[in-house]
C-alpha positions as CSV (number, residue, x, y, z in Angstrom):
1,X,-71.2,-59.5,74.8
2,X,-69.1,-61.0,77.2
3,X,-71.7,-60.8,80.1
4,X,-73.5,-63.5,78.1
5,X,-70.1,-65.5,77.1
6,X,-69.1,-65.2,81.2
7,X,-73.0,-66.8,81.9
8,X,-72.6,-69.6,79.3
9,X,-68.9,-70.6,80.5
10,X,-70.3,-70.4,84.2
11,X,-73.7,-72.5,83.3
12,X,-71.1,-75.1,81.9
13,X,-69.1,-74.8,84.4
14,X,-71.8,-76.1,86.6
15,X,-73.1,-78.4,84.7
16,X,-69.5,-80.1,84.6
17,X,-69.4,-80.0,88.7
18,X,-72.7,-81.4,88.7
19,X,-71.7,-84.6,86.3
20,X,-68.6,-84.6,88.5
21,X,-70.9,-85.0,92.0
22,X,-73.3,-87.9,90.1
23,X,-70.2,-89.8,88.6
24,X,-69.0,-89.9,92.9
25,X,-72.5,-90.5,94.2
26,X,-72.7,-93.9,91.4
27,X,-72.0,-97.2,92.6
28,X,-72.2,-100.9,90.9
29,X,-75.4,-103.0,91.9
30,X,-74.0,-106.4,91.9
31,X,-76.6,-109.0,91.6
32,X,-76.1,-113.0,92.1
33,X,-79.1,-116.1,91.6
34,X,-78.2,-119.1,92.9
35,X,-80.5,-122.8,92.3
36,X,-80.2,-125.0,95.0
37,X,-78.1,-128.7,93.3
38,X,-78.4,-130.3,97.0
39,X,-82.0,-130.3,98.9
40,X,-80.8,-130.1,101.7
41,X,-78.3,-127.1,101.4
42,X,-79.7,-124.1,103.7
43,X,-78.3,-120.7,102.2
44,X,-77.7,-118.0,104.5
45,X,-78.9,-114.8,104.8
46,X,-75.7,-112.5,104.7
47,X,-73.1,-113.6,103.2
48,X,-68.8,-112.4,103.1
49,X,-66.2,-112.4,100.4
50,X,-65.3,-110.9,96.9
51,X,-67.8,-112.0,93.9
52,X,-65.0,-115.4,93.7
53,X,-65.4,-116.3,97.6
54,X,-68.8,-115.7,97.8
55,X,-69.7,-117.9,95.1
56,X,-66.7,-120.7,96.1
57,X,-68.9,-120.4,99.5
58,X,-72.1,-121.5,97.9
59,X,-71.1,-124.9,97.8
60,X,-74.4,-127.0,97.0
61,X,-76.0,-124.3,94.6
62,X,-75.3,-123.4,91.2
63,X,-74.9,-119.9,89.9
64,X,-77.4,-119.0,87.3
65,X,-76.9,-115.2,86.5
66,X,-73.6,-112.9,87.9
67,X,-74.6,-109.3,87.1
68,X,-72.3,-106.1,87.9
69,X,-74.1,-103.1,87.0
70,X,-71.3,-100.2,86.8
71,X,-72.0,-96.5,87.8
72,X,-75.8,-97.2,88.9
73,X,-77.5,-94.0,90.5
74,X,-80.0,-93.3,92.4
75,X,-83.5,-94.2,90.6
76,X,-82.2,-96.3,87.8
77,X,-84.0,-99.2,86.8
78,X,-82.0,-102.5,86.3
79,X,-82.5,-104.6,83.5
80,X,-81.4,-108.1,83.2
81,X,-82.1,-110.4,80.9
82,X,-80.2,-113.9,80.2
83,X,-82.1,-117.0,78.2
84,X,-80.4,-120.0,77.1
85,X,-82.1,-122.6,74.5
86,X,-80.3,-125.9,74.7
87,X,-80.8,-129.7,73.4
88,X,-82.0,-131.8,76.0
89,X,-81.2,-135.9,76.7
90,X,-84.4,-136.5,75.0
91,X,-83.9,-134.5,71.4
92,X,-86.0,-131.7,73.0
93,X,-84.9,-128.5,73.7
94,X,-84.5,-126.5,76.9
95,X,-84.5,-122.8,78.0
96,X,-83.0,-121.4,81.0
97,X,-84.5,-117.5,81.4
98,X,-83.9,-115.1,83.8
99,X,-85.8,-112.0,83.2
100,X,-85.6,-109.0,86.2
101,X,-86.4,-105.5,86.6
102,X,-84.8,-104.1,89.5
103,X,-85.3,-100.3,91.0
104,X,-81.7,-99.1,92.6
105,X,-82.2,-96.7,95.4
106,X,-80.3,-94.1,97.8
107,X,-80.5,-91.7,100.3
108,X,-78.5,-90.0,102.7
109,X,-75.1,-88.0,102.8
110,X,-71.8,-89.6,102.0
111,X,-71.1,-90.9,104.6
112,X,-74.3,-92.2,105.9
113,X,-76.3,-93.6,102.8
114,X,-78.6,-96.2,102.4
115,X,-78.8,-97.9,99.4
116,X,-82.4,-100.0,98.6
117,X,-82.8,-102.5,95.7
118,X,-86.5,-103.4,95.1
119,X,-88.2,-105.0,91.8
120,X,-89.3,-108.4,89.9
121,X,-87.9,-111.9,88.2
122,X,-89.5,-114.5,86.2
123,X,-87.1,-117.2,85.9
124,X,-87.9,-120.2,84.0
125,X,-86.1,-123.5,83.2
126,X,-85.4,-127.3,84.4
127,X,-83.6,-127.7,87.5
128,X,-83.5,-130.6,89.6
129,X,-85.2,-132.8,87.4
130,X,-88.3,-130.4,87.4
131,X,-89.8,-127.8,85.6
132,X,-89.4,-124.3,87.0
133,X,-92.2,-121.2,86.5
134,X,-90.9,-118.5,89.1
135,X,-92.3,-115.0,89.7
136,X,-90.1,-113.5,92.2
137,X,-90.9,-110.3,94.0
138,X,-88.0,-108.6,95.6
139,X,-89.2,-106.1,98.8
140,X,-87.6,-102.7,99.5
141,X,-84.3,-104.4,100.6
142,X,-81.7,-102.3,102.2
143,X,-78.1,-103.6,100.9
144,X,-74.7,-103.2,102.1
145,X,-72.2,-100.8,100.8
146,X,-68.9,-103.1,100.3
147,X,-67.0,-99.5,99.7
148,X,-67.3,-99.5,103.3
149,X,-64.6,-101.7,104.0
150,X,-66.4,-105.2,103.6
151,X,-67.4,-107.5,101.0
152,X,-71.6,-108.4,102.3
153,X,-73.9,-109.9,100.3
154,X,-77.4,-109.8,101.3
155,X,-80.0,-112.5,100.9
156,X,-82.6,-110.6,98.8
157,X,-85.3,-113.2,98.4
158,X,-85.6,-117.7,98.5
159,X,-87.9,-119.7,97.1
160,X,-87.4,-122.7,99.2
161,X,-90.1,-124.8,97.2
162,X,-88.1,-124.1,94.0
163,X,-84.6,-123.5,95.8
164,X,-83.7,-120.2,94.0
165,X,-82.2,-117.3,96.4
166,X,-80.9,-114.0,95.0
167,X,-78.0,-112.0,96.7
168,X,-77.0,-108.1,96.1
169,X,-74.3,-105.7,97.7
170,X,-73.6,-102.3,96.2
171,X,-69.9,-101.2,95.4
172,X,-67.9,-98.6,94.2
173,X,-66.1,-100.5,91.9
C-alpha cells in the first residue's frame, strides 16, 4: 500500500512540475489592428515601444482592436471577436466587426525560442466614407519577444486598398 501511495505522490509531483514548466513557457500574444485615416500615411514594417508608445507613434491611423492574450502556449488558437453596432448620420445603423482566428506556435530552447503567428481575419465596417469587407490571411510570421529586452512590433499583414494593417509581438507579461 505504501508503494501505491508513494507512486501516486510521485505522479502528482511530476504533473505539478509539468504545469510549472508550461506556465514558464507561456507568453502573452499582443495583436493590434489599425486603419488609415490619412490616405498618404505609410505603415512601418517594424515599430518600437510598449503599447502606449507604439499607439502614440501611429498618427494618421485609428486603432480598431487591441488584444493582449495572456498565458498562450504553443499550439493555442486565439479567437478575437469584436462587433460594434451604432447609429449613423442618415438614421441607419453602421456595423464595425472584427473576427480573427490566430494560431500561435513556438519552437526551440528557452534562450533560442522562435515564435510564430498565422491565421485569418475578417473585418467589416465603414472607414473613411467607404464600406469595407476585408478577408485577410496572415501567413506564418516570426514574432519578436519583448521579454528579450526591446518592445518590438512586427507588421504581420497590410491591405493597401482598405488601409488596414495588423501588428503583433509576444511578451512575458
